[in-house]
Rosetta silent file (secondary structure, phi, psi, omega in degrees, C-alpha in Angstrom):
SEQUENCE: MKNRWVLYLLIIISFFAISQESKVLPNDVQWVTQSSEYKSLCEQIYFNAWISIRNKVASLDEPVIIMDLDETVLDNSQYQINLFNKSEEYNPKSWNKWVKREEAKLVPGSKDFILRYKKIKDAKIIFLSNRDNTTLMATKNNMKDLGVFFSDDIFLLKLDKNDTKINRRDEVFLGKNRMKAHGAKKIIAYFGDAMGDFPEDKNYKFGVNKFIFPNPMYGKW
SCORE:     score description
SCORE:     0.000 S_00000001
   1 L     0.000  -42.612  179.862  -11.662   26.466 -129.923 S_00000001
   2 H   -61.858  -41.800  179.185  -13.270   26.448 -126.491 S_00000001
   3 H   -63.357  -34.163  179.865  -10.177   24.836 -124.966 S_00000001
   4 H   -65.104  -42.680  179.076   -8.012   27.529 -126.527 S_00000001
   5 H   -65.986  -37.079  176.122  -10.002   30.288 -124.833 S_00000001
   6 H   -61.929  -41.866  179.046   -9.783   28.467 -121.524 S_00000001
   7 H   -62.950  -45.202  178.061   -6.014   28.249 -121.972 S_00000001
   8 H   -58.636  -43.202 -179.461   -5.773   31.977 -122.741 S_00000001
   9 H   -62.912  -41.918  178.547   -7.834   32.755 -119.643 S_00000001
  10 H   -64.069  -39.024  178.787   -5.604   30.603 -117.450 S_00000001
  11 H   -63.530  -44.228 -179.631   -2.505   32.321 -118.840 S_00000001
  12 H   -63.419  -44.793  179.431   -3.958   35.773 -118.099 S_00000001
  13 H   -62.296  -42.690  179.689   -4.952   34.782 -114.560 S_00000001
  14 H   -63.939  -41.649  179.696   -1.514   33.272 -113.916 S_00000001
  15 H   -63.084  -42.762  179.843    0.232   36.390 -115.231 S_00000001
  16 H   -63.772  -42.733 -179.851   -1.887   38.630 -113.001 S_00000001
  17 H   -62.899  -42.830  179.917   -1.194   36.474 -109.941 S_00000001
  18 H   -65.290  -42.784 -178.835    2.549   36.484 -110.601 S_00000001
  19 H   -64.257  -36.673  177.574    2.618   40.252 -111.158 S_00000001
  20 H   -66.705  -42.151 -179.092    0.766   40.820 -107.874 S_00000001
  21 H   -66.957  -29.599 -175.792    3.141   38.566 -105.954 S_00000001
  22 H   -83.520   -7.530  178.720    6.157   40.297 -107.469 S_00000001
  23 L   -66.297  129.309 -178.651    5.056   43.753 -106.298 S_00000001
  24 L  -112.349  134.043  178.912    7.493   45.015 -103.703 S_00000001
  25 L   -58.214  146.882  175.021    6.576   47.647 -101.150 S_00000001
  26 L   -57.994  153.153 -177.313    8.311   51.028 -101.548 S_00000001
  27 H   -56.917  -37.906 -177.806   11.483   51.430  -99.504 S_00000001
  28 H   -63.647  -41.827  179.627    9.889   53.985  -97.181 S_00000001
  29 H   -72.484  -38.685  175.896    7.068   51.634  -96.191 S_00000001
  30 H   -58.559  -43.548 -176.264    9.451   48.681  -95.950 S_00000001
  31 H   -62.442  -43.416 -179.654   11.706   50.652  -93.625 S_00000001
  32 H   -68.297  -39.997 -171.685    8.852   51.536  -91.259 S_00000001
  33 H   -90.729  -20.643 -171.313    7.265   48.086  -91.263 S_00000001
  34 H  -123.125  -21.654 -172.729   10.284   45.787  -91.471 S_00000001
  35 L   -84.197  143.548  173.912   13.472   47.448  -90.250 S_00000001
  36 H   -74.409  -23.085 -179.920   14.827   47.092  -86.738 S_00000001
  37 H   -64.355  -43.397  179.674   16.335   50.564  -87.154 S_00000001
  38 H   -61.294  -48.177 -179.334   12.918   52.247  -87.248 S_00000001
  39 H   -59.033  -47.356 -177.593   11.735   50.409  -84.148 S_00000001
  40 H   -66.089  -38.735 -178.906   14.920   51.159  -82.226 S_00000001
  41 H   -64.818  -44.484  178.437   14.959   54.804  -83.252 S_00000001
  42 H   -63.650  -44.136  178.140   11.384   55.426  -82.071 S_00000001
  43 H   -62.055  -38.037  179.218   12.018   53.639  -78.792 S_00000001
  44 H   -64.915  -42.670  179.921   15.192   55.678  -78.341 S_00000001
  45 H   -61.973  -46.430  179.655   13.349   58.966  -78.904 S_00000001
  46 H   -65.522  -39.448  178.790   10.681   58.114  -76.361 S_00000001
  47 H   -63.377  -48.193 -179.470   13.247   56.881  -73.843 S_00000001
  48 H   -66.173  -33.087  177.747   15.362   60.021  -74.181 S_00000001
  49 H   -62.331  -43.980  179.616   12.249   62.195  -74.027 S_00000001
  50 H   -64.063  -42.911  177.850   11.303   60.756  -70.672 S_00000001
  51 H   -58.554  -39.217 -175.671   14.828   61.256  -69.324 S_00000001
  52 H   -72.792  -35.944 -172.349   14.714   64.854  -70.526 S_00000001
  53 H  -107.286   -5.813 -170.562   11.333   65.871  -69.108 S_00000001
  54 H   -61.605  -39.093  179.727   10.807   63.646  -66.062 S_00000001
  55 H   -66.572  -40.450  177.799   12.134   66.118  -63.491 S_00000001
  56 H   -64.429  -43.331  179.370   10.012   68.911  -64.934 S_00000001
  57 H   -58.699  -45.934 -176.546    6.968   66.640  -65.003 S_00000001
  58 H   -68.875  -21.205 -175.347    7.430   65.652  -61.367 S_00000001
  59 H   -88.364   -8.946 -174.720    7.796   69.272  -60.243 S_00000001
  60 L  -104.440  149.400  177.150    4.456   70.509  -61.602 S_00000001
  61 L   -70.859  -35.621  179.072    0.967   70.221  -60.152 S_00000001
  62 L  -141.849   81.905  178.233   -0.512   69.581  -63.596 S_00000001
  63 L   -68.174  141.074 -179.821    2.072   68.767  -66.261 S_00000001
  64 E  -134.125  132.132  173.407    0.770   68.992  -69.842 S_00000001
  65 E  -122.981  156.615  174.788    2.346   67.779  -73.072 S_00000001
  66 E  -111.803  129.650  178.564    1.091   67.996  -76.646 S_00000001
  67 E  -126.082  134.320  165.170    1.325   64.939  -78.869 S_00000001
  68 L   -69.741  165.911  178.668    0.483   64.459  -82.510 S_00000001
  69 L  -102.385  -62.920 -169.771   -1.260   61.145  -83.204 S_00000001
  70 E   -74.153  126.685 -176.918   -0.411   59.687  -86.592 S_00000001
  71 L    64.170   16.479  170.329    3.113   58.320  -86.931 S_00000001
  72 L  -121.042  -51.174  173.875    3.848   59.702  -83.450 S_00000001
  73 L  -108.772  -46.056 -176.541    1.555   57.589  -81.275 S_00000001
  74 E  -102.506  133.345 -179.593   -0.444   55.633  -83.860 S_00000001
  75 E   -96.936  113.882 -179.281    1.163   53.594  -86.637 S_00000001
  76 L  -108.870   27.323 -177.827   -0.834   53.768  -89.879 S_00000001
  77 H   -60.941  -27.581  178.744    1.631   51.944  -92.112 S_00000001
  78 H   -64.305  -31.981  175.799   -1.083   49.420  -93.015 S_00000001
  79 H   -62.863  -41.656  177.895   -2.991   52.249  -94.706 S_00000001
  80 H   -64.397  -38.547  177.468    0.067   52.921  -96.862 S_00000001
  81 H   -64.516  -42.503  178.633    0.269   49.218  -97.703 S_00000001
  82 H   -60.477  -43.398  178.185   -3.413   49.220  -98.651 S_00000001
  83 H   -60.712  -44.601 -178.841   -2.876   52.197 -100.969 S_00000001
  84 H   -62.395  -45.146 -178.309    0.078   50.493 -102.618 S_00000001
  85 H   -64.211  -27.625  179.928   -1.797   47.247 -103.157 S_00000001
  86 L   -97.474    2.211 -177.104   -4.660   49.147 -104.800 S_00000001
  87 L    56.037   42.982  179.898   -2.321   51.425 -106.807 S_00000001
  88 L  -115.851  164.715  173.481   -3.951   54.424 -105.145 S_00000001
  89 L  -112.534  165.358  179.248   -2.683   57.633 -103.569 S_00000001
  90 L   -54.340  138.662  168.350   -3.738   59.268 -100.326 S_00000001
  91 L  -151.149  148.512 -174.449   -7.155   60.879 -100.361 S_00000001
  92 H   -56.441  -35.402 -177.923   -9.300   62.131  -97.450 S_00000001
  93 H   -64.730  -48.941 -179.418  -12.133   59.692  -98.153 S_00000001
  94 H   -69.281  -32.771  178.921   -9.988   56.554  -97.974 S_00000001
  95 H   -65.478  -48.237  179.118   -8.058   57.980  -95.013 S_00000001
  96 H   -63.049  -35.703  177.167  -11.207   58.631  -92.968 S_00000001
  97 H   -63.307  -41.695  177.783  -12.475   55.182  -93.893 S_00000001
  98 H   -62.611  -47.760 -178.763   -9.211   53.691  -92.611 S_00000001
  99 H   -58.371  -41.338 -177.935   -9.388   55.669  -89.348 S_00000001
 100 H   -71.401  -12.300  173.576  -12.960   54.511  -88.749 S_00000001
 101 H   -76.382  -17.243  175.771  -11.833   50.903  -89.051 S_00000001
 102 L    59.537   43.084 -175.293   -9.920   51.484  -85.782 S_00000001
 103 L  -115.470    8.471  177.226   -7.026   49.283  -86.901 S_00000001
 104 L   -62.928  148.284  175.955   -4.006   51.541  -86.358 S_00000001
 105 E  -101.602 -168.858 -178.704   -1.187   50.035  -84.319 S_00000001
 106 E  -105.270  139.392  169.608    1.260   51.758  -81.969 S_00000001
 107 L   -64.726  135.322 -178.418    4.490   53.516  -82.836 S_00000001
 108 L   -53.149  132.662  177.520    7.268   51.635  -81.005 S_00000001
 109 L    90.217  -17.207 -174.075    7.893   53.066  -77.543 S_00000001
 110 H   -67.019  -41.886 -177.177    4.739   55.183  -77.442 S_00000001
 111 H   -66.966  -45.205  178.709    2.764   53.016  -75.040 S_00000001
 112 H   -58.244  -42.784 -179.581    5.586   52.647  -72.523 S_00000001
 113 H   -64.751  -49.428 -176.913    6.119   56.404  -72.562 S_00000001
 114 H   -61.423  -44.189 -179.428    2.437   57.292  -72.216 S_00000001
 115 H   -65.698  -37.399  177.643    1.841   54.835  -69.383 S_00000001
 116 H   -66.357  -45.434 -179.883    4.922   56.063  -67.529 S_00000001
 117 H   -62.954  -42.506 -176.063    3.909   59.692  -67.991 S_00000001
 118 H   -72.740   -9.798  173.958    0.310   59.082  -66.924 S_00000001
 119 L   -70.816  -21.406  178.140    1.461   57.571  -63.641 S_00000001
 120 L   -72.701  133.620 -177.511    2.325   61.116  -62.573 S_00000001
 121 L   -56.785  127.535  175.919   -0.560   62.698  -60.648 S_00000001
 122 L    64.118   15.554  176.510   -2.753   64.922  -62.863 S_00000001
 123 L   -69.261  130.915 -177.014   -0.430   64.533  -65.860 S_00000001
 124 E  -125.138  151.300  174.901   -2.361   65.336  -69.025 S_00000001
 125 E  -119.417  132.792  169.311   -1.864   64.890  -72.746 S_00000001
 126 E  -103.262  114.367  177.663   -3.406   67.101  -75.395 S_00000001
 127 E   -89.047  107.351 -176.432   -3.622   65.117  -78.626 S_00000001
 128 E  -108.642  102.782 -169.251   -3.453   67.741  -81.353 S_00000001
 129 E  -131.263  151.388  175.220   -4.020   65.961  -84.652 S_00000001
 130 E   -87.584   12.545  168.519   -5.096   66.743  -88.206 S_00000001
 131 E   -60.814  145.559  177.918   -7.450   63.796  -88.160 S_00000001
 132 E   -64.749  137.085 -177.080  -10.958   64.909  -89.095 S_00000001
 133 H   -62.140  -19.666  177.008  -13.036   65.630  -86.013 S_00000001
 134 H   -69.037  -13.404  179.908  -15.726   63.282  -87.362 S_00000001
 135 H   -99.870   12.960 -175.118  -13.318   60.429  -86.585 S_00000001
 136 H   -58.775  -48.207 -177.393  -12.934   61.379  -82.913 S_00000001
 137 H   -64.807  -41.596  177.979  -14.918   58.460  -81.504 S_00000001
 138 H   -62.855  -39.236  178.283  -13.167   55.955  -83.769 S_00000001
 139 H   -62.650  -46.494  179.109   -9.817   57.405  -82.712 S_00000001
 140 H   -63.258  -42.084  179.005  -10.665   57.057  -79.035 S_00000001
 141 H   -61.628  -42.998  178.241  -11.947   53.505  -79.535 S_00000001
 142 H   -60.296  -43.522 -179.538   -8.759   52.542  -81.353 S_00000001
 143 H   -69.671  -33.970  174.285   -6.662   53.989  -78.544 S_00000001
 144 H   -60.742  -45.862 -179.882   -8.762   52.205  -75.917 S_00000001
 145 H   -61.546  -31.812 -178.488   -8.091   48.906  -77.674 S_00000001
 146 H   -87.349   -8.220  177.468   -4.376   49.723  -77.687 S_00000001
 147 L    81.565   24.713 -179.690   -4.337   50.678  -73.998 S_00000001
 148 L  -125.159   20.374  177.379   -3.327   54.333  -74.407 S_00000001
 149 L  -101.497  132.115  175.047   -6.643   56.116  -73.853 S_00000001
 150 L  -130.781  132.681 -171.946   -7.268   58.096  -70.662 S_00000001
 151 L   -65.150  -20.760 -178.870  -10.536   59.933  -70.107 S_00000001
 152 L   -90.410   -0.773  175.697   -8.865   63.047  -68.690 S_00000001
 153 L   -79.923  162.908 -173.175   -6.763   63.652  -71.800 S_00000001
 154 E  -117.081  136.760  179.069   -7.860   66.233  -74.379 S_00000001
 155 E  -116.168  121.883  175.863   -8.368   65.706  -78.115 S_00000001
 156 E  -118.498   87.333  178.388   -8.174   68.643  -80.521 S_00000001
 157 E   -91.581  170.467 -172.247   -8.870   67.229  -83.969 S_00000001
 158 E   -78.492  124.556 -179.739   -9.383   69.255  -87.129 S_00000001
 159 L   -82.687  -40.255  179.432  -12.826   70.855  -87.517 S_00000001
 160 L  -160.599 -177.468 -174.796  -12.332   72.210  -91.056 S_00000001
 161 L   -64.879  -21.491  179.526   -9.612   73.356  -93.458 S_00000001
 162 L   -88.250   -7.266 -177.014   -9.153   76.621  -91.533 S_00000001
 163 L   -87.147   74.144 -175.567   -8.637   74.845  -88.217 S_00000001
 164 L   -76.503  166.161  177.139   -4.841   74.762  -88.364 S_00000001
 165 H   -66.675  -30.992  176.673   -2.540   73.433  -85.689 S_00000001
 166 H   -61.623  -45.503  179.203   -1.351   76.984  -85.091 S_00000001
 167 H   -62.692  -41.127 -178.701   -4.923   78.033  -84.280 S_00000001
 168 H   -71.110  -33.274  174.482   -5.438   75.068  -81.988 S_00000001
 169 H   -64.951  -37.008  176.049   -2.177   75.725  -80.156 S_00000001
 170 H   -61.661  -38.623  176.714   -3.422   79.270  -79.581 S_00000001
 171 H   -59.431  -40.148  179.593   -6.579   77.803  -78.052 S_00000001
 172 H   -66.450  -47.628 -176.571   -4.366   75.842  -75.665 S_00000001
 173 H   -65.097  -36.382 -173.054   -2.174   78.811  -74.736 S_00000001
 174 H  -100.062  -10.212 -179.080   -5.116   81.189  -74.248 S_00000001
 175 L    66.252   40.859 -177.657   -7.719   78.796  -72.889 S_00000001
 176 L  -117.139  171.011  179.789  -10.313   79.776  -75.488 S_00000001
 177 H    53.214 -120.316 -177.566  -12.867   78.016  -77.699 S_00000001
 178 H   -65.784  -19.063 -179.381  -12.563   74.253  -77.125 S_00000001
 179 H   -95.732    3.574 -176.541  -10.069   74.856  -74.328 S_00000001
 180 L   -59.785  -39.828 -178.790  -12.270   77.321  -72.443 S_00000001
 181 L   -71.628  -20.369 -177.124  -13.476   74.662  -70.001 S_00000001
 182 L   -97.610  -22.979 -177.288   -9.901   73.543  -69.335 S_00000001
 183 L    85.671  166.733  179.283   -8.233   76.932  -69.060 S_00000001
 184 L   -64.814  143.443 -178.522   -4.950   78.116  -70.524 S_00000001
 185 L  -126.280  142.326  171.275   -2.135   75.573  -70.435 S_00000001
 186 L  -100.362  126.917 -173.366    1.640   75.841  -70.420 S_00000001
 187 L   -95.937  131.392 -178.622    3.154   73.008  -72.415 S_00000001
 188 L   -93.204  -18.861  179.506    6.313   71.317  -71.197 S_00000001
 189 E  -163.999  153.501  178.458    7.018   69.253  -74.336 S_00000001
 190 E  -122.834  145.771  179.051    5.856   68.539  -77.886 S_00000001
 191 E  -133.411  129.652  179.548    5.900   65.272  -79.826 S_00000001
 192 E  -165.947  179.228 -179.532    5.352   64.940  -83.569 S_00000001
 193 L  -120.063    4.493 -179.999    6.575   63.643  -86.912 S_00000001
 194 L  -144.337  155.207 -176.401    6.501   66.909  -88.910 S_00000001
 195 H   -61.817  -28.213  178.569    7.740   70.451  -88.377 S_00000001
 196 H   -67.420   -9.749  178.378    4.149   71.699  -88.305 S_00000001
 197 H   -82.467   -3.483 -173.473    3.665   69.807  -85.048 S_00000001
 198 L  -125.661  141.776  177.149    5.950   72.247  -83.227 S_00000001
 199 L   -76.889  155.281  173.653    5.651   75.955  -82.393 S_00000001
 200 L   -88.409   86.665 -174.888    8.286   78.447  -83.446 S_00000001
 201 L  -139.244  123.346 -176.434    9.326   79.293  -79.911 S_00000001
 202 L   -65.120  -15.480  179.230   12.923   79.727  -78.767 S_00000001
 203 L   -78.127   -8.133 -179.700   12.058   78.191  -75.410 S_00000001
 204 L  -117.193  130.975 -177.204   11.603   74.808  -77.078 S_00000001
 205 L  -131.310  143.478  178.131   14.503   72.846  -78.526 S_00000001
 206 E   -63.842  134.977 -179.064   14.716   69.499  -80.280 S_00000001
 207 L    87.429   -9.174  179.081   16.008   66.796  -77.999 S_00000001
 208 L  -112.619  -58.814  177.267   15.142   68.854  -74.916 S_00000001
 209 L  -140.685   13.848  169.030   11.404   69.535  -75.036 S_00000001
 210 E  -129.458  128.746 -174.727   10.599   68.946  -78.714 S_00000001
 211 E  -132.425  118.394 -174.395   10.806   65.374  -79.994 S_00000001
 212 E  -111.290  138.724 -175.277   10.412   64.484  -83.644 S_00000001
 213 L  -107.881  148.900 -178.910    9.836   60.991  -85.043 S_00000001
 214 L   -71.444  133.162  175.113   10.917   59.577  -88.402 S_00000001
 215 L  -147.285   89.100  179.654    8.211   59.348  -91.056 S_00000001
 216 L   -83.239   -2.095 -172.372    9.482   58.768  -94.599 S_00000001
 217 L   -80.627  -31.543  178.799    6.057   57.615  -95.860 S_00000001
 218 L  -162.389  161.803  179.823    4.405   61.029  -96.298 S_00000001
 219 L   147.565 -174.113  179.144    4.850   64.691  -95.446 S_00000001
 220 L  -111.613  117.156  174.883    6.033   68.000  -96.852 S_00000001
 221 L  -156.606    0.000    0.000    9.675   68.303  -97.837 S_00000001
């Protein structure tokens, strides 16, 4: 009888192991993590962005661009893999825990672009992200490890649910609140992975001074 229970237990363990091994990542996560198309497309966007804005950047005393972080500069596909493996969905608690692990990688092309841009005298980046402001230090540490952190850049992370990107862009344009010490800024280009990363302004056009990156893993559509 005892041997029979041992056999049943071994069968259950074997079945669980096989089922785990047979789990296949969703196509959206596979595409981001495994396809050469995703890598090439991101590199192409960053390359074309530099071609488009370099003359403008060089002509200004203090060029400023606004960049989103997640899936624009930082690659969080491992978080999506973790969710899949645990059969979980996104939630703020697990997301903040992931951010504080400081394990995000780089979106292809982002480092080359940032380093090229930062070679320009007084060139600044405002990182305008919906990451929780409590993760600011972890975000900076992660970026330091990746070689894309510069002390003169500005981080405007989300303070609370009312702190929208629209409100934070207004802070940038008007030089108020968190931007009071920096003064009002005119932005020469925007980078993001969702429409909410860009202002509704006729002076900005996709492929010219607005650059959007592919992100099939999450978003509003």
